[in-house]
C-alpha positions in Angstrom: 180.9 -12.0 50.0 183.7 -14.1 50.8 181.1 -17.3 50.7 180.4 -16.2 47.4 184.6 -15.1 45.8 185.8 -18.9 47.8 183.2 -20.6 45.1 184.2 -18.6 42.6 187.4 -19.7 42.9 186.5 -23.5 42.8 184.6 -23.0 40.0 187.7 -21.4 37.9 189.7 -24.5 38.9 187.4 -27.1 37.1 186.5 -24.9 33.8 184.6 -28.2 32.6 181.3 -28.2 32.9 180.7 -31.3 34.0 183.2 -30.8 36.3 181.1 -27.9 37.6 178.0 -29.7 38.6 180.0 -32.3 40.4 181.7 -29.9 42.5 178.2 -28.2 43.0 176.5 -31.4 44.2 179.4 -32.0 46.9 179.4 -29.3 48.1 175.4 -29.8 48.8 176.0 -32.9 50.5 178.9 -31.3 53.1 176.4 -27.9 53.9 173.6 -30.1 54.4 176.3 -32.1 56.2 177.0 -29.5 58.4 173.6 -28.0 59.5 172.1 -31.1 60.0 174.6 -32.9 62.5 175.5 -29.5 64.5 172.0 -29.7 66.8 172.5 -30.8 70.5 170.4 -34.0 69.4 172.7 -35.5 66.5 175.3 -35.0 68.6 174.4 -37.3 70.8 173.6 -39.4 67.8 176.9 -40.1 66.9 178.6 -40.2 70.2 176.3 -43.1 71.5 177.7 -44.6 67.4 180.6 -44.3 68.9 179.7 -46.1 72.1 178.2 -48.8 70.1 181.4 -49.3 68.0 183.8 -49.5 71.7 181.5 -51.9 72.9 181.8 -54.1 69.7 185.5 -54.3 70.0 184.6 -55.2 73.6 183.1 -57.9 72.4 185.5 -59.3 70.2 188.4 -58.9 72.3 186.7 -60.3 75.4 187.6 -63.7 75.8 191.5 -62.6 76.5 190.9 -60.5 79.7 189.1 -60.3 83.0 187.3 -57.1 81.1 186.1 -54.7 84.3 185.5 -52.2 82.5 185.3 -50.8 78.5 188.9 -50.4 76.9 188.9 -46.8 76.8 188.0 -44.9 80.0 187.0 -41.3 78.0 184.0 -42.9 76.5 181.0 -43.3 79.2 179.7 -46.6 79.8 176.4 -48.2 78.7 173.4 -48.0 80.9 174.1 -51.5 82.4 177.5 -51.3 83.1 176.8 -47.5 84.8 174.4 -49.6 87.2 176.7 -52.1 87.7 178.9 -49.8 88.5 176.9 -48.0 91.0 175.9 -51.2 93.0 179.2 -52.7 93.3 180.7 -49.4 94.6 177.7 -49.6 97.1 178.4 -52.9 98.5 182.3 -51.9 98.9 181.5 -49.0 100.9 178.7 -51.6 102.8 182.1 -53.6 103.0 185.1 -52.3 104.0 188.4 -53.7 104.2 189.4 -54.4 107.8 193.1 -54.9 109.3 194.0 -58.8 109.5 196.6 -60.0 111.8 196.0 -62.8 113.9 192.8 -64.3 115.1 192.8 -63.1 118.8 192.1 -59.5 117.5 189.0 -60.3 115.3 185.4 -60.8 117.0 184.9 -63.4 119.4 181.0 -64.9 120.0 182.3 -66.2 123.4 184.1 -62.8 125.2 180.9 -60.8 123.4 177.5 -60.1 125.3 174.1 -59.7 124.4 172.1 -57.7 126.7 168.2 -57.6 127.0 167.2 -54.1 126.5 163.8 -52.8 129.1 163.5 -56.3 130.2 160.4 -57.5 131.9 158.8 -60.7 133.6 156.1 -60.7 130.8 155.9 -59.0 126.9 152.6 -58.9 125.0 152.3 -60.6 121.5 153.3 -58.4 119.1 155.5 -56.2 121.0 158.7 -55.7 119.8 161.7 -57.1 122.0 165.3 -55.4 121.5 168.8 -56.8 122.3 172.3 -54.2 122.3 174.7 -56.5 121.3 178.5 -55.3 122.0 181.4 -57.2 120.3 184.5 -58.3 121.7 187.4 -60.0 120.0 189.3 -62.9 121.5 191.5 -61.3 124.0 188.3 -59.8 125.8 188.8 -55.8 123.9 185.6 -53.7 122.6 185.7 -53.9 119.1 186.0 -50.3 117.3 184.1 -50.9 114.0 181.0 -53.5 113.0 180.2 -56.1 109.8 180.1 -58.9 111.4 178.2 -61.5 109.4 175.0 -62.3 112.3 171.9 -64.4 112.4 169.3 -63.6 114.4 166.2 -65.9 115.7 163.6 -66.6 117.6 161.7 -69.7 118.5 159.1 -71.6 120.6 160.6 -76.1 120.2 157.6 -77.1 121.6 155.6 -75.1 118.7 157.6 -75.6 115.9 157.6 -72.0 115.6 160.4 -69.2 114.6 161.2 -66.2 113.3 164.4 -64.2 112.3 165.2 -61.2 113.8 166.4 -57.7 112.5 170.0 -56.3 112.9 171.1 -53.1 112.9 175.0 -52.7 113.1 175.9 -49.3 114.4 179.8 -49.3 112.7 181.1 -49.3 116.9 181.2 -52.8 117.1 177.5 -52.4 118.5 174.2 -53.9 117.6 170.8 -53.6 117.7 169.1 -56.7 117.9 165.1 -56.2 116.9 162.5 -59.2 117.5 158.4 -59.1 116.5 156.9 -61.4 119.3 154.5 -63.2 116.6 152.8 -66.1 118.6 152.2 -66.8 122.9 154.1 -69.1 124.8 158.0 -69.3 126.2 159.9 -67.8 123.6 163.7 -68.4 123.2 165.9 -65.9 121.5 169.1 -67.2 119.3 172.3 -64.4 118.2 174.8 -66.6 116.1 177.7 -65.1 115.1 178.1 -66.8 111.3 181.4 -64.2 110.4 183.6 -62.1 112.1 184.3 -58.5 110.1 187.7 -59.7 109.2 186.2 -62.8 107.7 183.3 -61.3 105.9 186.2 -58.8 104.2 187.9 -61.4 103.5 185.1 -63.7 101.7 184.1 -60.0 99.7 187.8 -59.7 98.5 188.3 -63.2 97.6 184.8 -63.7 95.7 185.6 -60.5 93.3 189.7 -61.8 92.7 189.0 -64.2 90.1 186.8 -67.0 87.8 188.7 -70.2 88.1 187.1 -71.5 91.5 185.3 -73.5 89.8 186.2 -76.3 86.4 183.5 -76.3 83.7 183.8 -79.5 81.1 182.1 -79.6 78.0 181.2 -82.4 75.8 181.1 -82.4 72.3 179.3 -84.6 70.1 181.7 -86.2 67.7 180.3 -89.2 65.9 180.4 -92.0 68.6 183.2 -90.6 70.4 182.4 -87.5 71.8 185.1 -85.1 72.6 185.6 -83.0 76.5 187.3 -79.5 76.7 187.5 -77.1 79.2 185.0 -74.7 79.0 184.2 -71.3 81.0 182.9 -67.3 82.1 186.2 -66.4 81.1 189.2 -68.3 80.1 192.6 -66.8 79.8 194.4 -68.4 76.6 195.6 -67.2 73.5 193.8 -70.7 72.0 190.8 -70.8 69.1 187.8 -70.8 71.3 184.5 -71.6 70.6 182.7 -68.0 71.7 178.6 -68.6 73.4 177.9 -64.9 73.3 174.4 -63.5 74.1 175.4 -60.0 72.1 172.1 -58.4 74.0 172.4 -59.0 77.4 176.7 -59.7 77.6 176.3 -63.3 79.0 179.1 -65.2 77.9 180.9 -68.7 78.2 183.6 -69.6 76.1 185.1 -73.1 75.7 188.6 -74.5 74.2 187.6 -75.3 70.6 188.3 -78.9 70.4 190.6 -80.3 67.1 188.5 -80.8 63.9 185.0 -80.2 66.0 182.7 -77.5 65.3 181.7 -75.0 68.5 178.0 -76.1 67.8 178.6 -79.1 68.6 179.0 -78.6 72.4 176.2 -81.1 74.2 176.3 -81.2 78.3 179.2 -79.2 80.4 179.8 -80.3 83.9 181.8 -78.8 86.6 184.3 -79.4 89.5 185.2 -77.3 92.2 189.4 -76.0 91.2 191.6 -76.5 94.4 192.2 -72.7 93.8 191.3 -70.2 97.0 192.0 -66.7 96.9 191.6 -66.6 101.0 194.9 -65.9 102.9 196.2 -69.0 104.8 195.9 -67.1 108.3 192.5 -65.9 106.7 191.2 -69.8 106.9 191.3 -70.3 110.5 188.3 -67.8 111.2 186.1 -70.3 108.8 187.2 -73.7 110.4 183.5 -75.2 112.1 185.0 -74.0 115.6 184.9 -70.3 114.4 181.4 -70.5 112.4 177.9 -70.1 113.6 179.0 -69.3 117.1 176.3 -68.8 120.1 177.1 -65.1 121.4 176.8 -65.0 125.3 173.4 -63.7 126.5 172.8 -62.6 130.4 169.1 -63.9 130.1 166.9 -67.3 129.7 164.1 -67.4 127.7 160.9 -64.5 128.1 157.0 -65.3 128.5 154.7 -64.0 126.1 150.9 -63.5 126.5 148.2 -62.6 124.5 147.0 -58.6 126.0 144.3 -58.9 123.5 146.4 -57.2 121.3 146.5 -59.8 118.7 144.5 -58.1 115.1 144.2 -59.9 112.2 145.5 -59.0 108.5 142.4 -58.1 106.1 144.7 -57.2 103.3 145.3 -60.4 101.1 148.3 -60.8 99.2 148.9 -59.4 96.2 151.3 -58.8 93.7 153.5 -55.7 94.1 153.3 -55.2 98.2 156.3 -54.6 99.8 158.0 -57.3 101.8 159.1 -56.0 105.4 161.3 -58.1 107.7 161.2 -59.9 109.1 157.9 -61.0 106.3 156.3 -63.6 108.3 156.4 -66.5 110.9 155.7 -70.1 111.5 154.3 -71.7 114.1 153.7 -75.2 113.7 155.8 -75.3 111.1 153.6 -73.4 108.7 154.4 -70.0 107.5 151.8 -67.1 108.2 152.7 -64.3 106.5 153.2 -61.0 108.0 152.5 -58.2 105.8 149.3 -59.9 104.4 146.3 -62.5 104.2 147.6 -65.5 102.7 144.5 -67.1 101.7 143.4 -71.3 102.5 143.8 -74.1 100.2 144.2 -76.8 102.6 142.2 -79.1 100.4 143.4 -80.1 96.3 139.8 -79.8 95.2 140.5 -75.5 95.5 143.9 -76.2 94.8 142.9 -77.6 91.5 140.3 -74.7 91.3 143.3 -72.4 91.7 145.4 -74.1 88.6 142.9 -74.2 86.4 144.1 -73.3 83.3 147.3 -71.6 84.5 150.6 -72.0 82.9 153.6 -71.9 85.5 156.9 -71.2 84.4 159.3 -71.9 87.0 163.0 -70.8 86.4 166.1 -71.0 88.3 168.0 -73.9 90.5 167.2 -77.0 91.8 165.5 -75.2 94.9 162.7 -74.3 92.6 163.3 -77.7 90.9 162.2 -78.8 94.5 158.6 -77.9 93.8 157.9 -79.5 90.6 158.8 -82.7 93.4 156.4 -81.7 96.1 153.6 -79.8 93.7 151.6 -83.6 92.8 151.9 -84.3 96.2 149.6 -81.7 96.8 147.2 -82.0 93.6 147.3 -85.6 92.6 145.9 -85.1 89.1 149.0 -83.6 88.3 151.1 -85.9 86.1 154.7 -86.2 84.8 155.4 -85.7 80.6 158.7 -86.8 79.6 160.3 -84.5 77.0 162.9 -86.6 77.3 166.2 -85.5 78.2 168.9 -87.3 81.1 169.5 -86.3 84.7 168.3 -84.3 87.0 168.6 -80.8 85.7 166.7 -81.6 82.3 163.6 -79.8 81.8 160.7 -80.7 83.7 156.7 -80.9 82.9 153.7 -81.6 84.8 150.3 -82.0 83.5 146.8 -81.9 84.1 145.4 -82.1 81.0 141.5 -82.0 81.8 142.1 -78.9 83.6 144.4 -77.6 80.9 147.0 -77.0 84.0 151.0 -76.7 82.8 153.9 -76.2 85.0 156.9 -76.4 84.0 160.6 -76.2 85.3 163.8 -75.1 83.8 167.4 -74.8 85.0 169.0 -71.2 84.3 171.8 -70.6 82.2 175.4 -70.2 82.7 176.5 -70.9 85.5 175.1 -73.7 86.7 177.5 -76.2 89.5 177.5 -79.7 89.5 178.6 -82.9 88.7 176.2 -84.1 86.7 176.3 -84.2 83.5 173.4 -81.6 82.0 172.7 -80.3 78.3 172.9 -77.3 77.1 170.9 -78.1 74.0 168.0 -76.2 74.7 170.1 -73.7 77.3 169.0 -70.4 77.6 169.5 -67.3 80.0 166.1 -66.5 82.4 166.1 -63.3 79.9 165.5 -65.2 77.0 163.5 -67.7 78.5 161.1 -64.7 79.6 161.5 -63.0 76.0 159.7 -66.0 74.5 156.2 -66.8 76.3 153.5 -64.5 75.0 151.9 -64.2 79.0 148.5 -63.2 80.1 146.3 -63.3 83.1 146.4 -67.2 83.3 150.4 -67.3 83.4 152.8 -67.4 86.2 156.5 -66.9 86.1 158.2 -67.7 89.4 162.5 -66.9 89.2 165.3 -67.9 92.0 169.1 -67.1 91.2 171.9 -67.4 93.6 173.2 -70.5 94.9 175.1 -71.0 91.8 176.3 -67.9 91.3 177.9 -66.8 94.7 181.4 -68.8 93.7 182.2 -66.1 91.1 182.8 -61.7 91.1 179.7 -60.1 92.4 179.4 -58.4 88.9 178.1 -61.5 87.0 175.6 -61.5 89.8 174.1 -58.0 89.0 174.2 -58.2 85.6 172.0 -61.2 85.7 169.3 -59.9 88.0 169.4 -56.4 85.6 169.2 -58.6 82.4 166.0 -60.4 84.7 164.6 -57.3 85.2 164.4 -55.6 81.9 163.1 -58.5 80.3 159.9 -58.6 83.1 160.3 -54.9 82.3 159.7 -56.2 78.4 156.8 -59.0 79.4 154.9 -56.4 80.9 154.6 -53.8 78.2 153.2 -57.1 75.8 150.9 -58.4 78.9 150.9 -56.7 82.0 148.6 -59.2 83.4 151.6 -62.1 83.6 151.8 -62.6 87.0 155.5 -62.5 88.4 157.2 -64.0 91.4 160.6 -64.4 92.8 162.0 -66.2 95.0 164.7 -65.4 97.4 167.5 -67.3 98.3 167.4 -69.9 101.1 170.3 -70.8 103.4 172.1 -73.7 103.8 174.8 -75.8 105.2 176.9 -72.8 107.6 179.9 -75.8 106.9 179.5 -75.4 103.3 183.3 -74.4 101.5 182.6 -70.3 102.7 185.1 -68.9 100.5 182.7 -70.2 97.3 178.9 -71.1 99.3 178.8 -69.0 102.5 175.2 -67.3 103.2 177.2 -63.8 104.0 177.1 -64.3 99.6 173.1 -65.4 99.3 172.6 -62.3 101.8 174.3 -59.6 99.7 172.6 -61.2 96.7 169.6 -61.0 98.0 169.7 -57.0 98.9 171.1 -56.9 95.4 167.7 -58.9 94.2 165.5 -55.9 96.4 167.1 -53.3 95.2 167.3 -54.3 91.4 163.9 -55.7 91.6 162.0 -52.7 94.3 159.5 -50.6 91.6 158.2 -53.4 90.2 155.0 -55.2 90.7 156.2 -58.4 90.8 155.9 -61.0 94.7 158.1 -61.8 96.8 158.2 -65.6 98.2 160.8 -64.6 101.1 162.8 -68.4 101.3 166.0 -66.8 103.3 163.5 -65.6 106.0 161.5 -69.1 106.3 164.3 -71.1 106.2 165.8 -68.7 109.1 163.0 -69.4 111.0 162.6 -73.1 110.5 166.2 -73.2 111.3 166.6 -75.7 107.9 170.3 -74.8 107.3 170.1 -77.1 104.1 170.1 -75.8 100.6 167.4 -78.5 99.7 165.4 -77.5 102.5 162.9 -80.0 103.7 158.9 -80.4 101.8 157.2 -78.3 104.9 159.4 -75.5 103.9 158.4 -76.5 100.2 155.3 -76.6 100.9 155.0 -72.9 102.7 156.6 -71.3 99.7 154.2 -73.0 97.3 151.2 -72.0 99.1 152.4 -68.4 99.1 152.7 -68.3 95.3 149.0 -69.5 95.5 148.1 -66.9 97.7 149.5 -64.3 95.1 147.8 -66.1 92.0 144.2 -67.2 93.8 
């Protein structure tokens, strides 16, 4: 009754017939809007719309702030931002701040001790060997917390054999190091203190502090005289910027806009290290050569391993989706042997040719994967280079075997890419966009590696990139589930490289992130981390025999 009275009073205000009609139409529209958008799902729609408006606002002003979170904390984060937040929170718990006053209170490899548990005169192949570590500082005092970055390895120089060990941190200054005795013979053990927990804490804090340890310089085409300008993942300036933004994946690169030159004229980029550090002056003592990679004292020498009739052959063929244990394998006579699956034997060029016939193989990543494109013609003589033009080592590389319809391509990943060489950005794309371009089928394989060039930047950059790659692989599997995808983990590099930017601690954390993000995908893993520890190569570009082992593992997945 009240509604009717209200309508009559409104109509009385507009005696004109045409006005009556317009008023009734507007009232009908208003009623429809209220009724239609009152259910729960439409409320969600409006909320998500508000989020998208906020995201656009973020994109517009991103070049003026570091932007660790959306500007309005009351608006819920996007799915990707939430995942990044969850992963970084887990990492912060894994790597808590540690007090540092002076070097004497930090972990000392010389004063710490490694004790063999349940020692025996001989051991059997396949046994597990356990060592207890008790960590002490430089004054001989027991450490009461964990977090030291350690590297454990068994090896037999005469056999050119090696394997990594598994380290369990009890967070009270003691560690359990476990080895699987994969081969027979005299076996030596090594546990290195790469960084004390106080150094790890300093590296983690410094890494996530800023983006400016690397200076990017962009080259813009401008007639016969190129123009150079400062570039980066973020630029703090009020000057006009060229913004190279992937709106979907929120990957961004910026350059100061040169006067009278369009942003589209950017052709090349080069980098150099900046004279900037977020490691405190006192903390640098932890990263002197004499304090990095120091052997922990032990009360035993080598051990003797016998066959004991325990050896069992693994019959399950290597296939995509298998979980890679730790350690994932070992080397004997410099040949990698997987610990969880049976590799195929491809010792002759003909059998490798048969495996690769009609294959389209796309290698996406850094120069550690570019090593494959240089080594493959040594394994398969019929593969020939195809010149796609371009200059320098980081141009796109292609190998062809026209008779067998084999194509193998290497392409570097997108920003950030760190090298003093001037490299082209004309056909640059982030790996997710490259994956989106591939149709895929049962004879298509993609190999991805990611990490070395992202070590100097805050961890959120790496996490976002890994999530975006994961989403691209999921899209690929929706349209072509038979396509084969293999991840090559980061390998170790020189212990005495610039620790703040390139320490293997950063690579170790990134490998943990990759395994977490890609855990449920039907992909293969090539454990370059384990391979390079087993062989103790300590080189960002490991020797040819390591590259051959990586390629053989790849062939075991696709053949």
